[in-house]
Structure formats: C-alpha cells, structure tokens
MDAnalysis code that builds the backbone (N, CA, C; Angstrom):
import MDAnalysis as mda
import numpy as np

u = mda.Universe.empty(267, n_residues=89, atom_resindex=np.repeat(np.arange(89), 3), trajectory=True)
u.add_TopologyAttr("name", ["N", "CA", "C"] * 89)
u.add_TopologyAttr("resid", np.arange(1, 90))
u.add_TopologyAttr("resname", ["MET", "TRP", "THR", "GLU", "GLN", "PHE", "GLN", "SER", "ILE", "LEU", "VAL", "LEU", "MET", "VAL", "MET", "ALA", "ALA", "LEU", "LEU", "ARG", "ALA", "SER", "TYR", "GLU", "MET", "SER", "ARG", "PRO", "LYS", "ARG", "ASN", "SER", "LEU", "GLU", "GLU", "VAL", "SER", "ALA", "ASN", "ALA", "GLU", "THR", "ARG", "PRO", "ILE", "ASN", "GLU", "THR", "PRO", "ARG", "ALA", "ILE", "ALA", "ILE", "THR", "PRO", "CYS", "GLN", "LYS", "GLU", "TRP", "ALA", "GLU", "LYS", "ALA", "VAL", "LYS", "ARG", "TYR", "ALA", "GLU", "VAL", "GLN", "GLU", "LYS", "LYS", "TRP", "GLN", "HIS", "TRP", "ASN", "GLU", "ALA", "MET", "PHE", "GLU", "PRO", "MET", "LYS"])
u.atoms.positions = np.array([
    [0.819, -1.192, 0.000],
    [0.000, 0.000, 0.000],
    [0.869, 1.265, 0.000],
    [1.941, 1.240, 0.770],
    [2.791, 2.429, 0.831],
    [3.431, 2.694, -0.517],
    [3.791, 1.658, -1.239],
    [4.435, 1.845, -2.534],
    [3.471, 2.465, -3.535],
    [2.183, 2.128, -3.476],
    [1.216, 2.751, -4.381],
    [1.081, 4.239, -4.083],
    [1.023, 4.587, -2.800],
    [0.947, 6.006, -2.434],
    [2.224, 6.734, -2.838],
    [3.345, 6.087, -2.597],
    [4.629, 6.698, -2.966],
    [4.698, 6.926, -4.464],
    [4.263, 5.965, -5.253],
    [4.298, 6.104, -6.705],
    [3.393, 7.238, -7.172],
    [2.214, 7.350, -6.584],
    [1.307, 8.418, -7.015],
    [1.847, 9.791, -6.611],
    [2.434, 9.868, -5.435],
    [3.021, 11.137, -5.005],
    [4.220, 11.484, -5.877],
    [5.020, 10.479, -6.227],
    [6.185, 10.703, -7.081],
    [5.756, 11.205, -8.458],
    [4.705, 10.628, -9.002],
    [4.192, 11.077, -10.306],
    [3.722, 12.523, -10.206],
    [3.004, 12.870, -9.150],
    [2.549, 14.250, -8.973],
    [3.722, 15.214, -8.833],
    [4.756, 14.821, -8.108],
    [5.932, 15.684, -7.932],
    [6.653, 15.908, -9.256],
    [6.783, 14.857, -10.070],
    [7.429, 14.997, -11.374],
    [6.604, 15.908, -12.273],
    [5.289, 15.737, -12.246],
    [4.425, 16.601, -13.056],
    [4.539, 18.056, -12.610],
    [4.573, 18.282, -11.303],
    [4.703, 19.649, -10.790],
    [6.050, 20.250, -11.189],
    [7.113, 19.464, -11.127],
    [8.435, 19.956, -11.513],
    [8.466, 20.302, -13.001],
    [7.879, 19.475, -13.837],
    [7.842, 19.762, -15.274],
    [7.000, 20.995, -15.572],
    [5.892, 21.138, -14.877],
    [5.049, 22.309, -15.060],
    [5.801, 23.580, -14.681],
    [6.500, 23.537, -13.555],
    [7.273, 24.707, -13.121],
    [8.402, 25.017, -14.099],
    [9.076, 23.989, -14.590],
    [10.161, 24.200, -15.548],
    [9.643, 24.833, -16.833],
    [8.509, 24.362, -17.316],
    [7.960, 24.939, -18.542],
    [7.524, 26.386, -18.307],
    [6.992, 26.681, -17.121],
    [6.610, 28.060, -16.802],
    [7.841, 28.965, -16.775],
    [8.902, 28.526, -16.109],
    [10.112, 29.343, -16.014],
    [10.738, 29.578, -17.384],
    [10.691, 28.584, -18.241],
    [11.287, 28.730, -19.567],
    [10.453, 29.616, -20.478],
    [9.160, 29.718, -20.230],
    [8.302, 30.533, -21.094],
    [8.261, 32.001, -20.666],
    [8.783, 32.314, -19.482],
    [8.772, 33.706, -19.018],
    [9.727, 34.552, -19.844],
    [9.350, 35.801, -20.177],
    [10.265, 36.661, -20.933],
    [11.445, 37.088, -20.053],
    [12.598, 37.177, -20.677],
    [13.809, 37.581, -19.949],
    [13.924, 39.097, -19.972],
    [14.459, 39.667, -18.862],
    [14.706, 41.103, -18.812],
    [16.137, 41.348, -19.274],
    [16.287, 42.116, -20.343],
    [17.619, 42.404, -20.871],
    [18.083, 43.803, -20.513],
    [17.170, 44.657, -20.135],
    [17.510, 46.041, -19.876],
    [18.146, 46.184, -18.502],
    [19.341, 46.742, -18.458],
    [20.032, 46.974, -17.191],
    [19.296, 48.022, -16.371],
    [18.604, 48.945, -17.038],
    [17.868, 49.974, -16.308],
    [16.749, 49.370, -15.470],
    [16.069, 48.360, -15.993],
    [14.998, 47.713, -15.235],
    [15.554, 47.029, -14.001],
    [16.703, 46.403, -14.142],
    [17.298, 45.684, -13.024],
    [17.846, 46.657, -11.995],
    [18.532, 47.714, -12.433],
    [19.146, 48.634, -11.488],
    [18.135, 49.599, -10.882],
    [16.904, 49.615, -11.388],
    [15.885, 50.483, -10.817],
    [15.552, 50.052, -9.395],
    [15.617, 48.773, -9.139],
    [15.336, 48.251, -7.812],
    [16.663, 48.074, -7.077],
    [16.825, 48.729, -5.929],
    [18.091, 48.702, -5.198],
    [18.452, 47.302, -4.725],
    [17.448, 46.466, -4.454],
    [17.744, 45.123, -3.963],
    [18.324, 44.235, -5.052],
    [18.004, 44.499, -6.304],
    [18.500, 43.664, -7.383],
    [19.655, 44.312, -8.129],
    [20.121, 45.472, -7.666],
    [21.227, 46.153, -8.320],
    [22.499, 45.323, -8.152],
    [23.294, 45.174, -9.204],
    [24.545, 44.429, -9.072],
    [25.443, 45.055, -8.010],
    [26.214, 44.222, -7.342],
    [27.044, 44.692, -6.240],
    [28.115, 45.657, -6.719],
    [28.693, 45.406, -7.884],
    [29.793, 46.252, -8.348],
    [29.326, 47.596, -8.883],
    [28.028, 47.799, -8.995],
    [27.501, 49.087, -9.449],
    [27.402, 50.026, -8.248],
    [28.069, 51.165, -8.327],
    [28.076, 52.092, -7.206],
    [26.949, 53.104, -7.357],
    [26.285, 53.449, -6.270],
    [25.249, 54.474, -6.356],
    [25.883, 55.846, -6.570],
    [25.084, 56.758, -7.084],
    [25.589, 58.116, -7.324],
    [25.924, 58.803, -6.006],
    [26.992, 59.595, -6.033],
    [27.413, 60.319, -4.837],
    [26.391, 61.401, -4.500],
    [26.123, 61.557, -3.218],
    [25.187, 62.579, -2.757],
    [26.014, 63.730, -2.198],
    [25.763, 64.921, -2.684],
    [26.503, 66.085, -2.223],
    [26.031, 66.468, -0.822],
    [26.996, 66.667, 0.088],
    [26.644, 67.091, 1.446],
    [27.172, 68.494, 1.664],
    [26.549, 69.186, 2.563],
    [26.940, 70.557, 2.850],
    [28.169, 70.555, 3.750],
    [28.910, 71.659, 3.791],
    [30.072, 71.735, 4.685],
    [29.679, 71.525, 6.157],
    [28.489, 71.996, 6.525],
    [28.021, 71.822, 7.900],
    [27.803, 70.335, 8.204],
    [27.209, 69.621, 7.263],
    [26.997, 68.186, 7.455],
    [28.323, 67.442, 7.533],
    [29.293, 67.857, 6.727],
    [30.609, 67.235, 6.761],
    [31.270, 67.454, 8.118],
    [31.149, 68.660, 8.649],
    [31.711, 68.969, 9.967],
    [31.049, 68.115, 11.056],
    [29.731, 67.985, 10.984],
    [29.010, 67.172, 11.971],
    [29.439, 65.706, 11.889],
    [29.613, 65.226, 10.663],
    [30.020, 63.829, 10.485],
    [31.411, 63.586, 11.060],
    [32.330, 64.516, 10.801],
    [33.686, 64.367, 11.348],
    [33.678, 64.407, 12.872],
    [32.862, 65.295, 13.438],
    [32.759, 65.390, 14.886],
    [32.155, 64.102, 15.469],
    [31.152, 63.558, 14.803],
    [30.514, 62.337, 15.277],
    [31.485, 61.164, 15.232],
    [32.281, 61.084, 14.181],
    [33.259, 60.002, 14.069],
    [34.308, 60.130, 15.162],
    [34.755, 61.349, 15.422],
    [35.762, 61.573, 16.464],
    [35.220, 61.171, 17.833],
    [33.983, 61.597, 18.146],
    [33.373, 61.250, 19.437],
    [33.164, 59.743, 19.558],
    [32.759, 59.109, 18.471],
    [32.547, 57.667, 18.488],
    [33.857, 56.946, 18.794],
    [34.937, 57.379, 18.157],
    [36.239, 56.757, 18.404],
    [36.665, 56.940, 19.859],
    [36.418, 58.125, 20.426],
    [36.765, 58.362, 21.832],
    [35.968, 57.456, 22.769],
    [34.666, 57.336, 22.499],
    [33.810, 56.501, 23.339],
    [34.232, 55.038, 23.238],
    [34.561, 54.578, 22.034],
    [35.000, 53.196, 21.877],
    [36.308, 52.938, 22.611],
    [37.206, 53.891, 22.569],
    [38.476, 53.740, 23.285],
    [38.239, 53.616, 24.788],
    [37.342, 54.444, 25.326],
    [37.020, 54.360, 26.758],
    [36.369, 53.009, 27.079],
    [35.478, 52.579, 26.205],
    [34.799, 51.303, 26.425],
    [35.800, 50.165, 26.498],
    [36.754, 50.106, 25.554],
    [37.741, 49.029, 25.554],
    [38.710, 49.157, 26.717],
    [38.996, 50.365, 27.125],
    [39.869, 50.561, 28.279],
    [39.194, 49.996, 29.534],
    [37.905, 50.302, 29.717],
    [37.174, 49.761, 30.865],
    [37.078, 48.236, 30.791],
    [36.892, 47.716, 29.589],
    [36.804, 46.270, 29.427],
    [38.129, 45.612, 29.787],
    [39.236, 46.197, 29.304],
    [40.556, 45.639, 29.626],
    [40.822, 45.678, 31.114],
    [40.446, 46.782, 31.769],
    [40.639, 46.876, 33.215],
    [39.813, 45.829, 33.939],
    [38.578, 45.629, 33.499],
    [37.708, 44.675, 34.171],
    [38.176, 43.231, 33.945],
    [38.734, 42.951, 32.799],
    [39.099, 41.580, 32.481],
    [40.502, 41.203, 32.956],
    [41.445, 42.149, 32.913],
    [42.848, 41.768, 33.135],
    [43.485, 42.382, 34.370],
    [42.855, 43.318, 34.997],
    [43.401, 43.875, 36.233],
    [43.050, 42.944, 37.391],
    [43.974, 42.766, 38.320],
    [43.646, 41.909, 39.481],
    [42.602, 42.560, 40.368],
    [41.742, 41.722, 40.933],
    [40.695, 42.236, 41.819],
    [41.310, 42.628, 43.155],
    [40.783, 43.662, 43.765],
    [41.306, 44.136, 45.053],
    [40.435, 43.673, 46.186],
])
C-alpha cells in the first residue's frame, strides 16, 4: 500500500516539476540593465550608487561624530581591559 501512495506522489511531484520548468522557460527575460538597477535590492554589487553632495556643515558634523565615536569606543575598551585583566582588590 505504501508503494502505491509513494508512486502516485512521485508522479505528482514529477508533473509539478515539469510544469514549473515549462513556466520558467516561457517567461520573458529582462535584458535592460535599467529595469534591473531600478530596484536597489536587485542592483549588481559592483555598481556604485551616485554620490550625494553634502553641505560643509553636514561634513563637519560627520567628522565630529566620528571623532566622538572613536573616543567613546576607546574608553569602552579601556574599561573592558581593566575589568578583564586587572587583578581584583
């Protein structure tokens, strides 16, 4: 009995696979790079997005933020090193 069920399920699976293959082969292919690059998720990795111009004020803020972030990270690692490797009193 199990072999009859297995055979019928196997036949259905093969038919479904052939149906899907014929559907995929009949779909039109997209050749236009513009259609593909229009969607950011499907854009090729090596394609770089256009540069966005920032104001001098934004550049100054970004540099200040990076500097503060680096200082905070240095303090964080210093505290971590002290907690992990300094002997307890």
